[in-house]
N, C-alpha and C positions, 0 to 999 in steps of 0.2 A: 515335363510338366508345367502347366500353368495355371494358379489360384490369380483368379479376376477378383478385384476389391468388391463388388457389388455382389458378388456370391458369396465373400465372406461375411457381409456386412448381413445379407439374409438369413446366414446362418446365425450370426451371433444374436440377432435381434429375436429369431424363432425361441432360442433358449431364454434371452432376458424376460419374453413376455410369455411365454409358454407354449404358443400355438401360432399356427400358420396365420389365420385370419386376422389376430393382433398385430402380427409381424406386417402382413399387407398395408393395413389402415395405416400404423405409422411410416413407411417407407412409401406410399402413397404407389404402391403397384396391386396387382390382381393377385387372389390367390394361388393363382395357376402359373402366373411369372415366378411366384415365390417357392413355389412346388419345382418348376424348372430349374430353378437356379440351384438349390437342395440335391436333385437327381444328378445336376451337373458336376456338381462340386463332389459326390459320392463315387462318380465316373473317374474323376481326373485322382483322388486318393486311391480308387481299388478298395476303399474299405467301407464300410458301414458307419457313419459317423451321429445317427439319431435314432435314439429307441424312444417306440411313444409308451407314455407313460403314464397311470391315473391322474394326473393332475397336467396333462401335458407331455412336452417333448424333453426328453431327458440324453445327455449324451453319451455315446459308448466310452470306451479308456482311448481310442482312436481322436472320438470326438473333441475329448478333455483338451487334449495334445493340441488337437486342432484350435481349440478354442483361445488357446494362450498363445498363440501365433497370430490366430485373427484379430486378438485386440490389439494387438502391437502394432502389425499392419496398418490397421484401420486409423487406429490414432496418429500414426506416422504419415500416412497418404491425406489423410486430411487438416492435417498442421502443413503440410507442404504445399495442397493446393490453395490452403487461405493466404498462404505467405506470397505468394505470387499473384492474389486477388487483393488488392489495397482495399484497406480498412479506413470510412472517413470516421469513425466513433473518435472521439477525442474529449477530454474530461479530467476529472479525480474523483474517484472511489474510496470513500472511508467506511470499513468495512470492517467488522468486529463478530466474532467466532468464538465459541468454548474451546476448550484445551480438547474435549471429546469430538467436536467437529474439524477443529487444525491438524487432521490425520496427515500422513500420506499423502493419502487419496485428493483430497482436499486443496494439497499444497499442489499436486499434482494439474488439478482443473485450473486455479488460478496461476499457474505458472504458464501454461497452455492458452489462456486468456491473453494474459500480458503479451506472448509472441506472437499474436495474432493481432491486437489491437495495441501497437506498442506507442497509441497517442493518449491511450487511456492510462494515468497513473492511479497505482492500487496502494491505499496506507492501510493496512491492517495491524487490529487490535485483539488480543487474546483475552477473554474476562469471563468471569461466573456471569450465567442468564440473567441474575436480577440486574446488575450491572450493566449489561448489554442494553436490557429492556430501559435503565433510567438515560444511558447515554443515547438512545434513541430517540426518546422524547423528547429530548434535550436539543436535540439537533445537531448532535457532535458525532452522529454517524448516518449514512446515508442505508446501510445497511446490515441488518444483523442476523446471523444464525445462531439460536438459542434452544432452548428448552421451555417449553412450557407445558402446561395440562392439557390434555387432547380436547376438551371441554372448552379450552380459554381459546381455541384456535379461531382467529377472524377470517370472513373473507375473503383476504387478498394476500392473506398468507400462503406462500409456498412450503407445504410439505414435503419434506426429506424422507423420515421413517419414526414411525413410532416403536414406544418399547414398555417394558414391564419393570421399574421400580420393587425392588426388593430390601428385605431386612437381612442383614448378614451378621455373622460372628466366628470367632475364633476354632476349628475344626480340634485344636489341641487345648482351646481354654475355653470352653463356652460357660453362658452368665446363668444364674438364676434370678430372672430380673423381677423387681418387683418394681415400687411407682415411681423412681428415681430411674432413669438409665442413661446409663454411662454411654456416651456417644464421642465417635471420632468424626470430624466435620473439617469442610475445608475452614473459610470463613465466616462473618457474621451474615455475606452476603452469599452465601450457599445456598443452591435451589433445595440439594437434599436436606439440606438443614431446615430451612422452612417448612419442605413437604413435612418432616416425622414432625415439626413440632405441632403443623396444623392438626396433622393425623390424630395425635394426641390427646389435643385438647378434650375432645368427647367422653376419653378414659381416664379424666382424673390422674393421667400420669404425664412426667415431663422430662425431657432431656438434663443431664448432667454433662457438659464438654468436657470431655477431659483434654483434647487434644484438637486445636485448629493447626489444618498443615495445606500448602498453596499446590500443592502436586497431589496428582490421582495415586499414582507410587506411594505417597507417603500416609495416604488415608489408608490403601488397602492395608499399609505394612503395619500400620497400629492395631488395625482390628485382627490382623493374622497373629499377631504377637499377642491380644488379649487386652489390651488398653481399654477395650470398647467395640460397642458393637457400630453398625455404618450402616448407611443407605446406598446403593449402587444399580444400576442397571443390570439386569439378569444378565446379558450378555459379556459382562464385563466378572462376571462369577469367576476366581482364580482356584487353583489350588491351595487349599489350607483354609480358604473360605467357606461357611455354609449357611445355606438361607435358613430365617429362622421362622418358624409355620406355625400359625395359630395364637400365639401368644400376644401379637401384635399386630394394629388395624393394618388392612391391606391397602395401597396408595391404588386411585384411580392412573390410568395409562398416560404415559407423556409423550409427547409429540415433539420429534427436532422440525425446526419451519426456520425459513427464510422469509423475513421480514421486512419492507422499506419503508422510509421515511416520505416518501414518493417524492423527494427532492433532487433526485437526479431527472436527467433528461430522458425522454420517453424509450428513445431509441438505446442509449447504452443502459438503462435498467433491463429492456426488454433481452438485449443480449448477454447481458452477464447468468440474467434467472436461467434462459435458456443454454447457456455453457454448465450451471450448475444441476440443473435438474437432469440432464441428457445422460449424466455421470454418478449421479449421487443417491437419487430418487429410490429408496426401495432396496439399499445396498446392503443396511446392517440387516 
């Protein structure tokens, strides 16, 4: 049995984008070429790997196993191919990112970028979104990956993903909330804290900061043990926490973006942005 990279790439792209037409457009192939590659892959596997769902294709159980292998094989193939293709890119990139974006996936993206472009020097700083925005405006960063409200997105921002912010409290130690809201925060530059303060202005209520902690784990632990309420993204909801509904104002949707200071050479910025977008857009 031989599994060719092009067929695996077509399979992976169809699942990522939800359909043959979008996959064909991204890979610059015809729809029939994509369909042929999928058929050939199923014939070689000897088992069905895709099912047509209501919102596009979904993998079978064998398809899920194949996808895991495909992702690793494609990444390794592309890295090996790029290794023997000399990169002319050179320069220094000062990158800022939030703790939320500085995840294992992001580290993998930047690690691969560094290996593919060894003449590019990467300097990465992790901070709160409001601090990153200040550094970017001051010219201390070339590129920042940070949170903003969706309606504040600028035309040249690269949108990575969107999500909802929610108020949370402890399941075991719920609060009866009055005009003073006990609040667990990061620091005074915390994006969530600023959002909570702004949301409460029209209600006549205010925050009483009971804990400032620099880490996500510390903030969630403080909320879980009943020190106060907090604000987190919905995907960060963990056992021991519950959403507060109805009693506090609803937040507008937030957007994670990559924003440039426009100080990098155009080819370097374009290549780095492409590396980030290929791996991270819509991942959450």
